[in-house]
N, C-alpha and C positions, 0 to 999 in steps of 0.2 A: 878758429876759435876767437880771433879778432872780431871777425863780422856779427857772432853772436853778441858778444859783450857790447858793442857800440849799437844792437839794434835793442837789446833787452836793458841796457842804462838808462835809458830816459825813463822808461815805465818803473823801473826799481825807484827811481829819483823821484817820480810823479807820485809813487805810494808813501815814501817816505815822508813826502811834503805834507800829504793827506794825514800821515798819521801825526804829526807835529801839530799840524793845525786841529785835528780833533783833540789830543791831549790838552792844548792851550785853551780852547774853548769851553771845556767843561769846569763850571763852577766859579767863574770869574766874572768880571763885568763885562759882558758882551761889547758892548757899543766901542769902549777905549780900546779893548783886546783887537776888537775885529779891526779897527782903524790902523793900528800900529802893526797888525800882520799886512794889511794891504799895502802900506806904506813899504815896509821892509822887502815885500815881494815885489814891488815894483823897483824899487833902488836895485835888489838883486839881479831883476831882469836887465836893467840897462847894464848893469855891469858884465852879467853873462853876454850879452849881445857885444858888447866891446869886445871881450876877450874871445869871442867867437870870430871876429871880424879880422882879428889880428892873424888867423890860421894856426894858433897854437893847439886846439883840440876841435874835435868835430862842433859845428854850429848846434846842434841839437843839443849837445850834450853840455856845452856850455852855457844855453839858455837854461837847462834844466838845473844844473847846479847852481848858477846863480840865483834861480828864484829859491830854493833851498836853503841856500845860505843866508838871502835876505831875509827869509821867515824864521831860521834858528837865530840870528843875531838880533832880530826885533823883538825876540822874547827875554832878551838878557838885559833890555833897556825897560826902565819904567817912565812913565809920563810924570813930568814935574808940575803940571797943573793940578 
């Protein structure tokens, strides 16, 4: 069962990331929103790599979770410009 969860979890997280991206790109200012999502994804990716290299969790799962959390957190903050 553990092997199945570790094999399927990155795909489930990728689907969640696509769902968050699609929900946020509808009806908003495209350029600013996409810029924030990209920045959040990159920051989350770096955090996921850092956690993955410590050996706490599987490397691929940490990268997927980091990107998902980065996208989710970037939607909470507005640009002050």
